C-alpha positions as CSV (number, residue, x, y, z in Angstrom):
1,X,-0.1,0.2,0.1
2,X,1.4,3.6,-1.0
3,X,0.2,7.1,-1.5
4,X,0.5,8.9,-4.6
5,X,-0.4,12.1,-5.9
6,X,-3.3,12.5,-8.7
7,X,-3.6,15.4,-11.4
8,X,-5.3,17.2,-8.8
9,X,-2.7,17.1,-6.6
10,X,-4.4,15.7,-4.1
11,X,-2.9,12.8,-2.3
12,X,-4.5,9.1,-3.4
13,X,-4.3,5.7,-1.8
14,X,-3.1,2.9,-3.9
15,X,-4.0,-0.4,-2.7
16,X,-2.9,-3.8,-3.3
17,X,-6.3,-5.5,-2.6
18,X,-4.6,-9.0,-2.7
19,X,-3.9,-8.1,1.3
20,X,-7.7,-8.3,2.5
21,X,-8.2,-11.6,1.0
22,X,-10.9,-13.2,3.2
23,X,-8.9,-16.5,3.3
24,X,-6.2,-14.4,4.9
25,X,-7.2,-13.5,8.1
26,X,-5.3,-10.6,10.0
27,X,-3.0,-11.2,12.7
28,X,-3.3,-8.8,15.9
29,X,-0.6,-7.5,17.9
30,X,-2.1,-5.0,20.7
31,X,0.6,-3.4,22.9
32,X,-2.7,-2.2,25.5
33,X,-5.4,-4.3,26.5
34,X,-8.0,-3.2,29.1
35,X,-9.6,-6.0,31.2
36,X,-12.5,-6.1,33.2
37,X,-12.2,-9.4,34.9
38,X,-10.5,-8.6,38.2
39,X,-13.7,-9.6,39.8
40,X,-15.8,-12.3,38.7
41,X,-19.5,-11.4,38.0
42,X,-22.6,-13.9,37.3
43,X,-22.9,-15.3,34.5
44,X,-26.2,-15.3,32.5
45,X,-27.8,-13.6,29.8
46,X,-28.9,-9.9,29.7
47,X,-31.2,-8.3,27.4
48,X,-31.7,-4.6,26.7
49,X,-33.2,-2.2,24.5
50,X,-31.5,0.9,22.6
51,X,-33.6,3.7,21.3
52,X,-34.1,3.9,17.8
53,X,-31.1,1.7,16.5
54,X,-33.2,-1.4,15.4
55,X,-34.5,1.0,12.6
56,X,-31.5,2.3,11.5
57,X,-30.5,0.1,8.4
58,X,-27.8,2.2,7.4
59,X,-26.2,2.0,4.5
60,X,-23.5,4.3,2.9
61,X,-24.0,5.7,-0.7
62,X,-22.3,8.2,-3.1
63,X,-22.9,10.2,-6.2
64,X,-20.5,11.3,-8.7
65,X,-19.7,14.8,-9.3
66,X,-19.5,16.4,-12.7
67,X,-16.1,17.8,-13.0
68,X,-17.5,20.6,-15.5
69,X,-20.7,21.0,-13.4
70,X,-19.9,20.4,-9.8
71,X,-23.6,20.8,-9.0
72,X,-24.9,17.8,-11.2
73,X,-24.9,14.5,-9.9
74,X,-24.7,11.4,-11.5
75,X,-26.6,8.3,-10.2
76,X,-26.7,7.0,-6.5
77,X,-24.6,3.9,-6.0
78,X,-24.7,1.8,-2.8
79,X,-21.2,0.9,-1.4
80,X,-21.9,-1.2,1.3
81,X,-24.2,-4.6,1.4
82,X,-26.9,-3.9,3.6
83,X,-26.0,-6.4,6.0
84,X,-26.3,-4.6,10.1
85,X,-25.9,-0.8,9.6
86,X,-22.6,1.1,8.5
87,X,-21.7,4.4,8.8
88,X,-19.1,7.3,8.9
89,X,-17.0,5.9,5.8
90,X,-14.0,8.2,4.3
91,X,-12.6,7.7,0.5
92,X,-9.4,6.4,0.3
93,X,-9.3,7.3,-3.7
94,X,-11.0,8.5,-6.4
95,X,-12.3,5.1,-7.1
96,X,-14.8,4.7,-4.3
97,X,-13.1,2.7,-2.0
98,X,-14.0,3.3,1.3
99,X,-13.2,2.4,4.8
100,X,-16.0,2.2,6.9
101,X,-17.8,1.8,10.3
102,X,-20.0,-1.5,10.6
103,X,-21.4,-3.7,13.8
104,X,-21.9,-6.6,11.7
105,X,-20.4,-8.4,14.7
106,X,-21.6,-7.2,17.5
107,X,-19.6,-4.2,18.0
108,X,-18.7,-1.0,15.7
109,X,-15.6,-2.4,14.1
110,X,-13.7,-1.4,10.4
111,X,-14.1,-2.5,6.9
112,X,-12.7,-2.0,3.3
113,X,-14.5,-1.9,0.5
114,X,-14.8,-1.1,-3.1
115,X,-16.8,-1.3,-6.4
116,X,-16.2,-4.7,-7.1
117,X,-15.9,-6.2,-3.8
118,X,-18.5,-9.0,-3.2
119,X,-18.0,-8.1,0.2
120,X,-16.1,-6.0,2.6
121,X,-13.0,-6.9,3.9
122,X,-12.4,-6.6,8.1
123,X,-9.5,-4.1,8.9
124,X,-7.7,-4.3,12.4
125,X,-9.7,-3.3,15.5
126,X,-9.1,-3.2,19.5
127,X,-10.2,-6.8,20.5
128,X,-11.2,-5.3,24.2
129,X,-12.5,-2.0,22.4
130,X,-16.6,-1.7,22.0
131,X,-16.5,1.1,20.3
132,X,-14.7,2.2,17.2
133,X,-15.4,5.0,15.1
134,X,-14.6,7.6,12.5
135,X,-11.8,6.0,10.6
136,X,-9.1,8.1,8.0
137,X,-6.6,6.4,6.3
138,X,-3.1,7.9,6.2
139,X,-0.4,6.4,4.1
140,X,-0.2,2.9,5.9
141,X,-2.2,3.5,9.1
142,X,-5.5,3.9,10.0
143,X,-6.1,6.9,12.3
144,X,-9.6,6.3,14.5
145,X,-11.6,6.8,17.7
146,X,-12.0,3.8,19.9
147,X,-13.3,4.0,23.8
148,X,-11.4,0.8,25.4
149,X,-9.4,2.6,28.1
150,X,-11.0,3.6,31.4
151,X,-10.4,7.2,32.0
152,X,-10.1,6.0,35.6
153,X,-12.5,8.7,36.5
154,X,-16.4,9.1,36.3
155,X,-18.3,11.1,33.9
156,X,-15.3,11.0,31.7
157,X,-15.9,9.7,27.9
158,X,-13.2,7.1,26.9
159,X,-13.3,7.8,23.4
160,X,-9.5,8.8,22.4
161,X,-8.0,8.8,19.1
162,X,-5.1,6.0,18.0
163,X,-3.5,4.9,15.1
164,X,-2.7,1.6,13.7
165,X,-1.0,-0.3,11.0
166,X,-3.5,-0.9,8.1
167,X,-3.0,-4.6,7.5
168,X,-2.1,-5.6,11.4
169,X,-2.9,-4.3,14.7
170,X,0.4,-2.2,16.2
171,X,-1.5,0.2,18.3
172,X,-0.3,3.8,19.3
173,X,-2.7,6.4,21.5
174,X,-2.4,9.6,20.0
175,X,-4.8,11.5,22.8
176,X,-2.9,12.2,25.9
177,X,-3.8,9.8,28.7
178,X,-6.9,11.8,30.9
179,X,-7.9,14.0,28.0
180,X,-10.6,13.0,25.5
181,X,-11.1,13.5,21.3
182,X,-13.4,12.9,19.1
183,X,-14.0,14.0,15.4
184,X,-10.5,13.3,13.7
185,X,-9.5,14.8,10.2
186,X,-6.3,14.9,8.7
187,X,-5.3,17.8,6.6
188,X,-4.3,17.4,2.8
189,X,-0.5,17.1,3.0
190,X,-1.1,14.6,5.8
191,X,0.9,16.0,8.1
192,X,-1.5,17.7,10.4
193,X,-4.4,16.1,13.1
194,X,-7.4,17.9,14.0
195,X,-9.9,16.7,16.6
196,X,-13.0,18.0,18.7
197,X,-11.6,18.0,22.5
198,X,-12.2,18.2,25.7
199,X,-8.7,18.1,26.5
200,X,-8.4,17.1,30.3
201,X,-11.7,18.5,31.0
202,X,-14.2,16.4,32.6
203,X,-18.1,16.0,31.0
204,X,-20.5,18.8,32.1
205,X,-23.5,17.0,31.6
206,X,-24.6,18.6,28.4
207,X,-25.2,16.4,25.0
208,X,-27.2,18.8,22.7
209,X,-23.9,20.7,21.8
210,X,-20.6,19.2,23.1
211,X,-18.0,21.5,25.1
212,X,-14.8,20.6,22.6
213,X,-12.7,22.8,21.3
214,X,-10.8,22.5,17.8
215,X,-7.7,21.1,18.5
216,X,-4.7,20.5,15.9
217,X,-0.9,18.8,16.3
218,X,0.9,17.4,13.7
219,X,1.0,13.7,12.6
220,X,4.6,13.1,14.0
221,X,4.3,15.1,17.0
222,X,0.7,14.3,18.8
223,X,2.1,15.7,22.1
224,X,2.4,19.4,20.8
225,X,-1.3,19.8,20.7
226,X,-2.6,23.9,20.0
227,X,-6.0,24.8,20.6
228,X,-6.8,26.6,17.4
229,X,-10.6,27.7,18.3
230,X,-12.4,27.3,21.3
231,X,-16.2,25.7,21.0
232,X,-16.1,23.1,18.2
233,X,-16.8,19.8,16.4
234,X,-16.8,17.9,13.6
235,X,-13.4,19.5,12.0
236,X,-12.8,19.2,8.0
237,X,-9.7,20.8,6.6
238,X,-8.8,22.5,3.4
239,X,-5.2,22.4,2.7
240,X,-3.3,22.6,6.1
241,X,-4.0,26.3,7.0
242,X,-7.9,26.2,7.1
243,X,-10.1,24.0,9.2
244,X,-13.9,24.5,9.2
245,X,-16.0,22.7,11.8
246,X,-19.5,23.1,13.1
247,X,-21.1,24.4,16.7
248,X,-24.6,26.2,17.2
249,X,-24.1,29.8,16.6
250,X,-25.7,32.7,19.7
251,X,-29.3,32.4,17.5
252,X,-29.7,29.3,17.8
253,X,-28.9,27.4,14.5
254,X,-26.2,25.2,13.7
255,X,-23.6,26.6,11.2
256,X,-20.4,26.4,9.9
257,X,-17.3,28.1,11.0
258,X,-13.7,28.7,9.5
259,X,-10.7,29.3,11.4
260,X,-7.5,30.1,9.8
261,X,-4.4,27.7,11.3
262,X,-1.1,30.0,11.9
263,X,2.3,28.4,10.4
264,X,3.9,25.9,12.0
265,X,1.2,25.8,14.4
266,X,2.9,28.7,16.6
267,X,-0.1,31.2,18.4
268,X,0.8,34.1,20.0
269,X,-1.8,35.1,22.3
270,X,-5.6,33.3,22.7
271,X,-7.1,31.0,20.3
272,X,-8.2,32.5,17.3
273,X,-11.6,34.0,16.5
274,X,-13.7,32.1,13.7
275,X,-15.6,33.3,11.0
276,X,-19.3,32.4,10.2
277,X,-19.3,30.7,7.1
278,X,-23.3,29.3,6.6
279,X,-26.3,31.6,7.0
280,X,-28.5,31.6,9.8
281,X,-32.1,30.4,8.8
282,X,-31.0,26.9,8.2
283,X,-28.8,24.4,10.8
284,X,-25.9,23.0,8.9
285,X,-23.7,20.2,10.5
286,X,-21.0,17.6,9.8
287,X,-19.1,19.7,7.2
288,X,-17.1,18.2,4.3
289,X,-14.6,20.2,2.8
290,X,-13.4,20.0,-1.6
291,X,-10.1,20.1,-2.3
292,X,-10.3,22.9,-4.2
293,X,-11.6,24.9,-1.2
294,X,-14.6,26.8,-2.3
295,X,-17.0,24.1,-1.7
296,X,-18.5,22.3,1.4
297,X,-20.6,19.6,1.6
298,X,-23.4,19.6,4.7
299,X,-26.0,18.0,6.0
300,X,-28.8,20.2,6.7
301,X,-32.2,20.9,8.3
302,X,-34.5,23.7,6.9
303,X,-37.9,24.7,8.5
304,X,-40.5,23.5,6.8
305,X,-38.7,20.0,6.2
306,X,-38.7,16.8,8.0
307,X,-35.6,15.1,7.0
308,X,-32.1,15.6,7.1
309,X,-30.3,16.7,3.7
310,X,-26.8,16.6,2.2
311,X,-26.6,20.0,0.4
312,X,-23.1,21.4,-1.4
313,X,-22.5,25.2,-0.1
314,X,-20.6,27.4,-2.6
315,X,-18.3,29.6,-0.3
316,X,-17.7,32.3,-2.8
317,X,-21.3,33.1,-4.2
318,X,-22.8,32.0,-0.7
319,X,-25.4,29.4,-2.6
320,X,-26.7,26.0,-1.4
321,X,-27.1,23.2,-4.3
322,X,-29.4,20.4,-2.9
323,X,-27.7,16.7,-3.4
324,X,-30.5,14.6,-2.1
325,X,-33.6,15.8,-1.4
326,X,-34.2,15.3,-4.8
327,X,-32.9,11.7,-4.9
328,X,-34.9,10.4,-1.5
329,X,-36.9,13.4,0.1
330,X,-38.3,11.2,2.4
331,X,-35.0,9.9,4.1
332,X,-32.1,11.6,6.8
333,X,-28.7,11.8,5.2
334,X,-26.2,11.5,7.1
335,X,-22.6,13.0,7.6
336,X,-21.0,13.6,4.0
337,X,-17.8,12.6,2.9
338,X,-15.9,13.4,-0.3
339,X,-13.1,11.9,-2.1
340,X,-9.8,13.4,-2.2
341,X,-10.0,14.9,-5.8
342,X,-13.8,16.1,-5.4
343,X,-14.9,13.6,-7.9
344,X,-17.3,11.6,-5.6
345,X,-19.6,13.0,-2.2
346,X,-20.5,9.9,-0.1
347,X,-23.2,9.8,2.7
348,X,-25.0,6.9,4.9
349,X,-29.0,6.7,5.1
350,X,-31.7,4.2,5.7
351,X,-30.9,1.6,2.4
352,X,-35.1,1.5,1.9
353,X,-37.8,-1.3,2.8
354,X,-38.3,-4.1,0.8
355,X,-34.3,-4.0,-0.2
356,X,-33.4,-6.7,-2.9
357,X,-30.1,-6.9,-1.0
358,X,-29.1,-7.1,2.6
359,X,-31.6,-7.3,5.7
360,X,-34.9,-6.0,4.7
361,X,-36.2,-7.3,8.6
362,X,-35.2,-6.6,12.0
363,X,-34.2,-9.4,14.3
364,X,-36.4,-10.1,17.6
365,X,-32.9,-10.7,19.3
366,X,-29.3,-9.2,17.9
367,X,-26.1,-10.5,19.6
368,X,-24.0,-7.5,21.4
369,X,-20.4,-7.7,22.3
370,X,-20.0,-8.4,25.8
371,X,-17.0,-7.3,27.3
372,X,-17.2,-10.1,30.4
373,X,-16.6,-13.6,28.8
374,X,-18.7,-15.4,30.8
375,X,-21.8,-12.6,30.2
376,X,-23.8,-13.0,27.0
377,X,-25.6,-9.6,25.5
378,X,-28.8,-9.4,23.4
379,X,-30.2,-6.2,21.8
380,X,-34.1,-6.5,21.9
381,X,-36.0,-4.6,18.7
382,X,-38.6,-3.7,21.9
383,X,-38.7,-2.5,25.3
384,X,-38.5,-3.5,29.1
385,X,-38.2,-7.2,28.5
386,X,-39.2,-9.7,31.2
387,X,-37.7,-13.9,31.3
388,X,-39.8,-16.2,32.0
389,X,-39.1,-18.4,35.1
390,X,-37.5,-21.0,33.5
391,X,-35.9,-18.3,30.9
392,X,-37.5,-20.1,28.0
393,X,-40.0,-16.8,26.7
394,X,-39.5,-13.2,26.8
395,X,-42.5,-10.7,27.4
396,X,-42.0,-7.0,26.2
397,X,-43.6,-4.1,25.0
398,X,-43.4,-3.6,21.1
399,X,-43.9,0.2,21.2
400,X,-44.8,1.8,24.6
401,X,-46.0,4.7,22.8
402,X,-48.3,2.9,20.5
403,X,-51.6,0.8,21.7
404,X,-49.0,-1.9,21.3
405,X,-50.0,-3.8,24.5
406,X,-47.9,-6.9,25.5
407,X,-45.9,-9.7,23.6
408,X,-44.5,-12.6,24.1
409,X,-41.7,-14.9,21.7
410,X,-39.3,-17.7,22.6
411,X,-36.0,-17.0,24.0
412,X,-34.4,-17.5,20.5
413,X,-36.0,-14.9,18.7
414,X,-38.7,-16.9,17.1
415,X,-42.3,-17.5,17.5
416,X,-44.2,-14.4,18.4
417,X,-47.6,-14.3,20.8
418,X,-50.2,-11.2,21.0
419,X,-51.2,-11.0,24.7
420,X,-52.6,-7.8,25.3
421,X,-53.4,-5.5,22.0
422,X,-55.3,-2.2,21.9
423,X,-53.7,-1.0,25.0
424,X,-51.0,1.1,25.8
425,X,-48.4,-1.3,28.1
426,X,-44.9,-0.8,29.7
427,X,-42.9,-2.2,31.9
428,X,-43.3,-6.0,32.1
429,X,-42.5,-8.7,35.3
430,X,-43.3,-12.1,34.8
431,X,-44.1,-14.0,37.7
432,X,-41.1,-16.3,39.0
433,X,-43.6,-18.5,40.7
434,X,-46.1,-18.9,37.9
435,X,-45.3,-19.8,33.8
436,X,-48.7,-18.1,32.9
437,X,-48.9,-14.7,34.5
438,X,-47.3,-11.7,33.7
439,X,-47.7,-8.3,35.5
440,X,-47.3,-4.7,33.3
441,X,-48.1,-1.3,33.4
442,X,-51.9,-0.2,31.2
443,X,-51.6,3.7,30.1
444,X,-49.0,6.4,28.9
445,X,-45.6,6.7,30.1
446,X,-43.7,9.5,31.1
447,X,-46.6,11.1,32.7
448,X,-47.5,13.1,35.5
449,X,-48.6,11.5,39.2
450,X,-51.7,11.9,38.5
451,X,-52.4,10.7,35.4
452,X,-54.4,7.1,35.4
453,X,-52.1,4.3,34.9
454,X,-52.8,0.6,36.3
455,X,-51.3,-2.3,37.2
456,X,-52.4,-5.3,35.2
457,X,-52.3,-8.9,36.2
458,X,-52.4,-10.7,32.8
459,X,-53.2,-15.0,33.0
460,X,-52.9,-17.3,30.3
461,X,-52.6,-20.8,29.5
462,X,-49.2,-21.9,28.3
463,X,-49.7,-24.1,26.6
464,X,-51.2,-22.1,23.7
465,X,-47.5,-20.5,23.7
466,X,-46.9,-23.0,20.8
467,X,-47.4,-23.3,17.4
468,X,-47.0,-20.8,15.2
469,X,-48.0,-17.5,17.3
470,X,-50.7,-15.8,17.6
471,X,-53.1,-13.7,19.8
472,X,-53.4,-15.7,23.1
473,X,-56.4,-15.6,25.0
474,X,-55.8,-13.9,28.4
475,X,-57.6,-12.9,31.8
476,X,-56.4,-9.0,32.4
477,X,-57.3,-8.1,35.8
478,X,-56.1,-4.5,37.3
479,X,-54.8,-4.6,40.8
480,X,-54.9,-1.1,41.5
481,X,-57.7,1.8,41.5
482,X,-58.3,4.1,38.4
483,X,-58.9,7.0,40.8
484,X,-55.5,6.6,42.5
485,X,-53.2,8.1,39.8
486,X,-50.4,7.1,38.2
487,X,-49.3,3.6,39.1
488,X,-46.3,1.5,37.4
489,X,-43.2,-0.7,37.3
490,X,-44.1,-3.9,38.8
491,X,-41.9,-5.8,40.4
492,X,-42.6,-9.3,41.8
493,X,-41.6,-10.7,45.0
494,X,-40.0,-14.3,44.9
495,X,-42.7,-16.3,46.8
496,X,-45.1,-14.9,43.4
497,X,-47.4,-13.3,46.3
498,X,-46.7,-9.5,46.1
499,X,-46.0,-6.3,43.7
500,X,-43.8,-3.9,44.3
501,X,-44.4,-0.9,42.4
502,X,-44.1,3.3,42.2
503,X,-48.0,5.3,42.7
504,X,-48.6,8.9,42.8
505,X,-51.6,8.5,44.7
506,X,-50.1,10.7,47.3
507,X,-48.7,13.6,44.7
508,X,-45.5,12.3,45.0
509,X,-44.3,9.3,43.2
510,X,-43.0,7.0,45.8
511,X,-43.3,2.6,46.4
512,X,-46.4,0.8,47.7
513,X,-46.5,-3.3,48.0
514,X,-50.2,-4.6,47.0
515,X,-51.3,-8.1,47.1
516,X,-50.2,-10.0,43.7
517,X,-53.8,-12.0,43.1
518,X,-56.3,-9.3,44.3
519,X,-54.5,-5.9,44.1
520,X,-55.6,-3.6,46.7
521,X,-59.7,-4.4,46.6
522,X,-59.4,-6.1,49.5
523,X,-58.7,-5.6,53.0
524,X,-54.7,-5.4,53.7
525,X,-54.1,-5.6,50.0
526,X,-52.1,-2.4,50.0
527,X,-49.4,-1.4,51.9
528,X,-46.8,2.0,51.7
529,X,-43.4,1.3,51.3
530,X,-41.3,4.6,51.1
531,X,-42.6,8.5,51.4
532,X,-41.2,11.8,50.5
533,X,-41.7,15.1,48.3
534,X,-39.4,13.2,45.7
535,X,-39.5,10.3,43.0
536,X,-38.9,6.7,44.2
537,X,-39.5,5.0,40.8
538,X,-38.2,1.3,39.3
539,X,-38.6,-0.9,41.9
540,X,-36.8,-4.3,41.6
541,X,-37.1,-7.4,44.3
542,X,-34.1,-9.3,44.7
543,X,-34.5,-12.9,43.8
544,X,-33.6,-13.8,47.4
545,X,-36.5,-11.3,48.7
546,X,-34.3,-9.4,51.3
547,X,-34.2,-6.0,49.4
548,X,-36.0,-4.1,46.7
549,X,-33.7,-1.7,44.7
550,X,-34.9,1.5,43.2
551,X,-34.2,4.9,41.9
552,X,-34.5,7.5,43.4
553,X,-33.8,11.6,43.9
554,X,-34.5,12.0,47.5
555,X,-31.0,13.1,47.9
556,X,-31.6,15.9,45.8
557,X,-35.7,16.1,45.3
558,X,-35.7,19.4,43.5
559,X,-33.7,17.9,40.4
560,X,-35.6,15.4,38.4
561,X,-32.8,15.0,36.4
562,X,-30.3,13.2,38.7
563,X,-31.6,9.5,40.2
564,X,-29.7,7.3,42.2
565,X,-29.7,3.5,43.6
566,X,-31.4,2.9,46.7
567,X,-31.9,-0.5,49.0
568,X,-34.9,-1.1,51.3
569,X,-35.8,-4.4,53.2
570,X,-39.5,-5.1,52.4
571,X,-40.7,-4.1,55.7
572,X,-39.5,-0.6,55.0
573,X,-36.7,-1.1,57.2
574,X,-32.9,-0.2,56.2
575,X,-33.4,2.2,53.3
576,X,-30.0,3.1,52.4
577,X,-28.1,4.5,49.0
578,X,-25.7,2.0,46.8
579,X,-22.8,4.9,46.6
580,X,-21.8,3.9,42.8
581,X,-19.9,7.4,41.8
582,X,-18.4,8.2,45.1
583,X,-19.3,8.5,48.9
584,X,-21.5,10.9,50.3
585,X,-19.7,14.5,49.8
586,X,-17.8,14.0,46.8
587,X,-18.1,15.9,43.7
588,X,-19.7,13.3,41.8
589,X,-21.9,11.5,44.3
590,X,-25.0,13.9,42.9
591,X,-24.4,13.6,39.3
592,X,-25.8,10.0,38.8
593,X,-28.7,9.2,36.7
594,X,-29.1,5.6,37.3
595,X,-32.5,4.0,36.3
596,X,-33.4,0.5,35.4
597,X,-32.0,-1.2,38.3
598,X,-32.2,-5.2,38.6
599,X,-30.4,-7.6,40.5
600,X,-28.4,-10.9,39.3
601,X,-30.0,-14.1,40.4
602,X,-27.8,-14.7,43.5
603,X,-28.8,-11.1,44.5
604,X,-25.6,-9.9,45.0
605,X,-25.3,-7.9,41.8
606,X,-27.2,-4.6,40.6
607,X,-27.5,-4.3,36.5
608,X,-28.4,-0.4,35.6
609,X,-28.1,2.2,33.2
610,X,-26.3,4.8,33.5
611,X,-24.5,8.6,32.2
612,X,-21.3,7.5,34.3
613,X,-19.2,7.2,30.7
614,X,-20.2,10.8,29.4
615,X,-20.8,11.0,25.9
616,X,-18.8,8.5,23.2
617,X,-19.4,10.4,20.0
618,X,-20.8,14.0,18.3
619,X,-24.5,12.8,19.4
620,X,-25.5,15.9,16.2
621,X,-24.1,13.2,13.8
622,X,-26.5,11.0,14.9
623,X,-30.6,10.4,14.7
624,X,-32.1,11.0,18.1
625,X,-31.1,9.6,21.5
626,X,-33.0,11.0,24.2
627,X,-30.2,10.4,26.3
628,X,-26.9,9.6,24.5
629,X,-24.9,8.7,27.3
630,X,-27.0,5.9,28.8
631,X,-24.9,2.5,29.1
632,X,-25.5,-0.7,30.9
633,X,-23.5,-1.3,34.3
634,X,-23.2,-3.8,37.0
635,X,-21.9,-3.2,40.8
636,X,-21.8,-4.9,44.0
637,X,-24.2,-4.2,46.6
638,X,-21.9,-2.6,48.2
639,X,-21.0,-0.1,45.4
640,X,-17.7,-1.7,44.9
641,X,-16.8,-3.9,41.2
642,X,-18.3,-1.3,39.2
643,X,-18.1,-2.6,35.4
644,X,-19.3,-1.2,32.1
645,X,-21.1,-3.4,30.0
646,X,-21.7,-1.0,27.1
647,X,-20.1,1.9,24.8
648,X,-21.8,3.6,22.1
649,X,-23.3,6.4,20.9
650,X,-26.7,5.6,22.0
651,X,-29.1,5.4,24.9
652,X,-29.3,1.7,26.0
653,X,-31.5,0.8,28.6
654,X,-34.4,-1.1,30.3
655,X,-32.4,-4.4,31.0
656,X,-33.3,-7.9,32.2
657,X,-30.9,-10.4,33.3
658,X,-31.7,-14.4,33.1
659,X,-28.9,-16.1,35.1
660,X,-31.2,-19.0,36.9
661,X,-31.0,-23.0,35.1
662,X,-29.6,-23.3,32.3
663,X,-28.0,-20.8,30.0
664,X,-29.7,-19.5,26.8
665,X,-28.0,-21.0,23.6
666,X,-26.5,-17.7,21.7
667,X,-25.7,-20.2,19.1
668,X,-29.4,-21.1,18.3
669,X,-30.5,-17.3,17.7
670,X,-33.3,-17.3,15.3
671,X,-32.2,-14.4,12.9
672,X,-34.2,-13.9,9.8
673,X,-37.3,-15.2,11.6
674,X,-40.8,-14.8,9.7
675,X,-42.1,-13.2,12.8
676,X,-39.8,-10.7,12.4
677,X,-40.7,-6.9,11.7
678,X,-40.1,-5.3,8.4
679,X,-37.0,-2.6,8.2
680,X,-38.5,0.8,7.7
681,X,-36.2,3.4,8.8
682,X,-38.7,4.6,11.5
683,X,-36.5,6.9,13.3
684,X,-36.4,10.7,14.4
685,X,-33.7,13.6,14.0
686,X,-33.1,14.8,17.3
687,X,-35.7,16.4,19.0
688,X,-33.4,19.1,20.1
689,X,-32.8,20.4,16.9
690,X,-35.4,22.8,16.2
691,X,-36.4,24.9,13.2
692,X,-38.6,27.0,15.3
693,X,-35.9,29.7,16.1
C-alpha cells in the first residue's frame, strides 16, 4: 500500500487488494488491553433495548460530481452490502474505495470495500474495544476513535484517538492520557491532525452541543497540541491552513465556521476567532471540505422540512445546491464525505424498505459483544423485556407510545404471540412462580403523578404458547384503583405473592406493595413502602426476597434529572443509598443518573443504565437519542466492583438479566424469522434540533 498524488494534486491511496483476502485473516498485536475480569460476576444473559437503533438500517451511498458542472450529480450507488448498520465512511481514493464502520459483528468495527468487492474486508480493530468510530487512512495507517481505555474518572468519556497499521494491529495512542478526543480529520498534506477535544476537562452533562474545542497537532508529534478555536466539533481541512467545523451559533442555528491555522501551529495569544460561513435560517452540520477550498458538503435541516439532507455550499457565492432531497426526499442523510479529488460525495442513510440486497427485517434479538466472557448480551427490538421463570420465553412491549400492548416470543427470538393488544402498556414482570402470569403497567408512560396508569395482572394458558404464534386468550385483572393516579413499574416478590410498584396517589411518586392476585381491592391488600416529596421509581425485588432496589432523587428532590440507587427491606426498614459514583460529599455523588435497576439471580449484583461514562460520540451526528449517554453497568450491592457493559453512541436501557437454570444458547438464536418486523427506517432527528427559531 502506498500514497501517490493524482493529477489534481490530491493524495490518492493505491491498495493491493490481495492483502485483504477473506482467506488470509489479519493478525493482531495490541500493546494495550483493558481487562474487566478482576472481579468475576455471575454468568447469564442480559437483554436490553436501544432507542431507535433497530430501525437504522444504514448503508453507505455515493454520487459522482461532474468536473465541469460541480453541482450536477450522477446516479446514486450503494457501496455497502446491506448487512447490519454501516456508517461514518471516508474515501481512500477517487475510485470509491472506502473505509467505514459496521456493527455486523455485534460492535462497531472497521471494514474496507470498493466497487467489485463481493463483501467488505475486515480491518484491524482493538479486540477489547466496544466502540470504534471515524476511521481515516493516512499512508499505511488508520487513525480512529476507540473507547477501550478507562480514563480512571467517572463522568468522563472513554473516547480517544489511536492509530494502527492497516494490515495488522500495532496500536498507538495519540490522545494524551486523561484527555478526550472525537471526530479526527487529517490535513491534505497529511502532516496535521485536527480533533474535537475536551482536553483534560470532564464532561459537564451537556449533549445538545458538546463543549469541545478544535485542537490541532502534527501527525509526527501528537504531544504538540494547539487549541486553534474554542467551541467547535467535526473539523474538516482545506489544505493545511484552514479548518471548517460546526457549532451552534448564538442565534440558535447550527452553522459552519472557519478558522485559519497559524504557520507551524504557533499561536501568540488566545485561540483564533472563528468566522461564520453558513447563514442563519437553517441548520448546517458535519461539514466535509472539497479539495479546491471553494465548496463544502454539509448536512442540513431546513424550516418546513422533516428530514436531514446533504447539500453543497458554495463558499464564494454563499449559495446551497441540493444533493439528496431530489433523490430521496423522505429519508434522512448523515455525515457527508468527499473523495480526495472531489470526484465523489458520500453519506449514509436508511437503505430503504423491501431491500432486495441485504437485511430487510429486524431481528427480534441481536447479539452484542460483551466485555465479560461469561456474560452474554442481546439487543431486543422492543422495550422492557422480562424472562419467564425458566428462561424459555421473553415478554416485552413492542412500542410503549402506541397501543401495541404486551407480546411474548421464545428466548431464541422466534415465534411471537400477542397477550394484550389495543392498549398502551409498558414495563413487564413475569411472576417467578407462575409461568402463566405477567404483570405490566397499562396507560401512558412519562406522565404526571395523577395520570391514570394501572397495574395489570395478565393470566393465560401456557399451552397456548405453542404452534406458530398469534393472539393468546388472556384474563386481564386490574390490581389498582383507577382514581389512584399513576401506578407503574411492577416487580414481583420471589414467592409470587406480592408486587412492589411506583404510585403517584399521594401526589408524589413513591413505592407501594400490593397483593399479587387481588390487588388493593381486598382488606390489607396494599401498604406503603416509601414516603416523601421526591420520586422513588422503577423498583426491583431481589430474587432472595430480602431487598428491593429502586431509583430515587430523594437526595436532591428539586432535581428531576439525577437519580441514584437505593435499597430497602420489604418491611420498609434499613433504607440506604448505594454509592456508585462516590461517597457522600464527593464531587460526583449527586451527578448520577441511574435507572432501570435489576438484580442478578444470586442477589449480589445490580444491573442498571447510567450516565457514568459521559458521551462517546458527537450526538448531533446521529439520529435522536433522548439520553445519548445511557450505558449499562453492573455493581455489587456495597457499591464496589463497578463494570461497564456497553459503550456506544446510543441510549441503552430497560435491561433484564437471566442467570437461573440452563444458560440461553446464543448459537440457536433465530435470525431471519418470519415473525420479525420489516425494517422501515422509522427513527427521528434529534428532538432538540428545532427549526422554530
